[in-house]
N, C-alpha and C positions, 0 to 999 in steps of 0.2 A: 723773061731777062736772062742775059747767064751772066756767070759771075769768073771766068774762065783769065788765069792769071795772065797779067797785060804783059804785049813782046817786049815793049821799049824799055830800056832798062839794064840794069845788070840783075845776075842772079843773085838771091840774098844768101845763101848759103853754102858751102863753099861745096864742088864736084860730090857727089851729081847732085843738080838740080833740083830744087822741090818738083817731084811731078806733076803734069797736066795733067788729071784725072778730069775732064771734059766729058760724062754720060751725055747719050742723047738724051735719057727720062732721068730726069731728078729722084726716080728711086732706087737707080743702079750703083754708082760704085761712089765710094766719100771721094770729095771732090777737096784739093791742098789751097792753104790761103791763097793769095794774091802772089806777086814776086815782090810788089812794091810794099805791101807786107812786111812781109819777110827781111826789106831791106830797111822798114824801122824799128822793126821788135830788135832783129841784128846790132842795127847803129847802138840804141834805147833798151838794153834788155830788163834794166831795171823796171821797165814801163814798158811789155813786151803783154802782159792782160790786158793793157787800159788803153793802148792801139789797135789792137785785136775786136775789144770791145766797139770802138766809133770806128774801124773798119767795117767791120760786121753787120749794126746796123745803116750804114749809109750801102751796103752793096746786098748786102741778106735781106734787109726789112723788106721794100717793095716786091722782090720775090714772093716772101711770105704773105702778104696784102691780097696781090694775084692769085697764090693757091689757095687762099683762100676765100678769095671768091670765086674762083671759078666751082671747088669744092662746093662750094652755098650750093649755084645755079644748077650742079648734076645734080648735086644733092638737097631738095630743098625741107625735108624732112626730118634730113641729118643732125642732131644736137650740138653742140660744143662740144659734150664729152664725148662724141663718136670721131669726131674732129681731130679733139686732139689723138686722141686714138691711134687713129690712120695715121698721126705725124711720129708720136712715139714709136710706132714701130718700125714707118722707113730712117726714121734717123739713129735709133739703135741698133738694125741691123748694118747699114751704113758705119756706124764705132766695132762693129765688129771687125769688121773688114780696113780698118784704117792702120790698122797694130804693123799692117807686112806693108804697107801702100807703096813705100818708096822705093824698096829694093834695094835701098844703100844698108853699106854694115857700120857698125861703133858705131860712134859718138852724132855726128852728123845724117845721121838713119836714126836715132833715136827721138832726136832733136826733132826730127820732120815729120815724121811718126804720131809725136805727142801734141803738135801743133795739127799738121789735121785733123787730129779725136779732140779737141778745144773748138775748130773751123766747126767740127759736124756740128757739135753741142751748140753751139750758136745759133747754127740755123733752125737747131730744133726746140727750141726757148725761142724764136723768134714765131718759129709756123705755130708752136703751144700759145703763144700768145693771140698773136693770129685770130687762131681756132676759137677762140673767148668771147672774138671782137674788140681786143684789144688794139692799138695800131702797134702797129712792130715797127716801125718805122720813126716814132715819137724817139726824141733823144734821150728823153727818160729810159729806154729800152738798152741801153749801152751802160746803166748805174743797176741795171734790174740784174745784170749777166753776171754782173762783179761781184755782187750779193748773193744771187743765188748758187756760184760756181764754188762761193765762201775765199773771193782772195779779199772782198772786205769784209766786214763783219755788219757795219750800219753802211746806208743808203749817203751818208750824209760826206762820209769819208771817201767814199765809191767820186763821189760828183766833184770831190775835191782831184783825187788823183787824176781822172779823167781830163779836168782842166790842166792839169798839169801835162799832162800826155798832151793834150790838146798843142798847147801851150809851145811843147820842145819839140810835134809836128811842123809849126810853122815858121820855127828856127831855123830845123835843119834843109827845108824848103828853103831859105833865103837865106844861110849862111856855112850849110855844107853840115857833116856830123863833126864836126872838129879832131877827126881822131879816132883811135881807137886800138881796144886793148890786145894782148893779146890773144889771136882767136879760140885756140883752145879756152881758156877763162870765158869769154866772151861765148859760145854756142855751148858751155856746161850753164852758165847764171841762165842762158835762157831759158833753158828746156829743164830747169828746176823752176821758172817763173811758169812755162806753161804747164809743165804738170801741177803744176798745184792749179792753174788755173780749171785742168780738165779732171784733176779728184782723184788722180794719181797719188799718190800719197809717196807709198814704197819707194824707195830709192832701184830695189831688186826690180819693180813695175817698169819705173820712168824705162832704166837705160839695160833690162832687158832682154835686148836688143846687141846690147855690147858680147852676151854672151851666145856662141850659135847655137840655134838650135832652141834656146828659149822660149823667143821673141813670141812666134806666130801662138802657140795654145796660151803662154803667162800673159800677154798683150790681151790679146783677145778676150778674157775671161776680166782681167782691169780694164778694157774698153767699155765693155756690155758694162759690166755693176755699177760703172761710174755712171755711167750713162742715163740707166732704169733709175739710179738716185734721187739725177737733177730733172729727171723725167716729171719724179713724184713732186721737186720742191714747185716746178714751176709751174703743175696742176695747182696746186695750195694758192700760190698768189696769184696768178688769172683769173681760176673762178671767183677768187672774194673781190677785182678788179673790170672784171668782164662789163662794159658797155655803159661803163664811168666816160663822161670826154675829160681827153686830156687839155691842157695848157701848153700851150708850147713856150720854154723861156727862153727870152728874148736872146 
């Protein structure tokens, strides 16, 4: 399965368009979120993390499940910890590259890069879940993403926010976005929300790309550190719950 950006619809972020980084191998380079997701996040930046989590489970969950099935067949003696190690190494390496993936300067480039980082991290979490035998396509993985990435402190508030985001997604599909705030304000708000999700707390890290020369070094360090921390939290969660059957919510 691939998750390259759809070709229909308009770019969600002003030029330059979010990059279509589609490696031939899953271990190559970081990929941008699909264009349709950028549209939803731009139109509803307050709930950008929730939109990203929902789309990640829909698009990336099956990919993670297929990966786990394949590597278990190829490495029948490998433990869940070994498979999780492989996933973490792959996506930490991708995160290091995501700080300069867009090639864009200024605020739009910073927002694109932090969106790529959040998408890469979501992919890692779902692969870690699959490594421990936890269904990466289950709707609860979206809740896990928001709690693990510290967007919400507890699962119940994450579920509530996901429900709101899903409702706004359906309403937007039916009635359109209903107008926009000034573009710069939208981009700033979107960048802050995605940075919160990606674990990049300091503004100087989030928007280092605005300062020429700072982005690659600072962005690489911040991305790697944040992704490693998220990996440890993910391991701890799914190590406890691996193999426990899950009931899908109606």
